[in-house]
N, C-alpha and C positions, 0 to 999 in steps of 0.2 A: 183597438179591437179589429181583428181581421174581417174584412167585408167581402172581398172579391179577389180572384186569382185567374190569370189568363196566361197561356204559354203558346209560343210559336216555335216549332222545331222543324228544321230542314236537315234531312239525312244526307250523307255523302252520296254522290253520283245520282242525285235526283234533281229535278228541275234543271237549272243551268249550271249546277256544280260539277266539276270545279269551275271557278270563275276568276278571271284575271282582274285584279283591282288596278286602277291606273291613276294618273294625275288628277282626273276629274272625280269628284265625289259621286258615288253611285249608291242607289237605293237597294237594300237587300230584302227587307220584309217589313210589313206593318204589324202593329199590335193594337187591337181594339179593346178599350176599357169602357165599361158602361156604368151609369148611375153615379157619377162623380159628384160629390157635394162639397160646398165650401168647408175648408178645414181638413179635408181628407189628405192623407199622405199617400203618395204613390211611390212604391219602391220598384226598382228595376234590377235585373240581373241579366248579363249578356255573356255568352261563351261563343267564340268563333275559332274553329280549327283552321289554321292556315299555314302555308310554308313559303319559303323564299326560293323561287325557282332559279335564282342567280347564285351560283356557288362561290363567287369571288367577292361578294359584298354583303353587307347587313341589309336585310329587308325591313321595311317599316310599314306599319298599318295604323291609320288613324280611324277611330271608331266614334260615331256620333249618334245620339238619340235626339231626334227633332220632333216637335209637336205640331200637329195640324196639317203638315205638308212636308214632302221630302226635302224642301229647302226652307222650312219654317224655322221658328226659334229653336236654338240649341238648348236642350235640357241638361245634357251630360255629354262629356267627351273624354276620350282617353287615347293614349298611343302605346303601341307595342312594337318591339323590334326583335328580330331573330336572325341567326345565321342560317339555320335550317328550318325546322317546323315545330309546331306546338299549338297551344290554345291560348288565345287572348281572352282575358276575363275583365269585366267591368261591372261595377255596381253604381247605382245612382238613385236620385230621389227627385220628385217634383211635388209641388203643392197643388191640390185640386181646387177648381172653382166650380160653379154650378154648370154642369153640362150633362146632357143626355148620353153623349158618347164622345170620347176623346181618342184620337188616333195618334200613335207614336210611330215614328219611322226610324228604322235602323239603317244607317248609312256607313260606308267605308270609303277610304281614299288611300292610295299608296304612291308617295312621291317616287317617280322613276319606274313605276309599275313593278315593284319588287315584292308583290304579295299575291299569292294564289290562294283564294278562298276555297278550301277543300271540303269543309263541313265535318262534323255537324255544326249547325248554327242553332243556338238556343237563345230566345228572347223572351224573358218572363216579366210580368208585371203584377204586383200585388197592391190592392187598395186597402188602406187602413183608415178606419174612422176614429178620429180623436174624440175622447170622452170629455 
């Protein structure tokens, strides 16, 4: 049963966008989910519009969702590669414990700095309560 939904959306040309991703993992945005109970399922959906500013090589983008801290445990990860631009998509899941609030962090990394995060960035979380 659906219990709770939260969304973070960052539009192009707002905040620090466009943002060059590099060799070091960098934090993009947090997602706060409330009232998690044992047995809850937490579903994630991520969309990140990005391009490869280097025209002679394939760009790579590593995406991670981490729990509790920007360098906390990895809940879900994915990789995307492009010659030009497009949108990386990722879906994931976590199992809830008893917590008043849980913070998930969306991070990215690009080996060789071949990813320009242009936006929009969409980070969604749904909490489902198992019957």
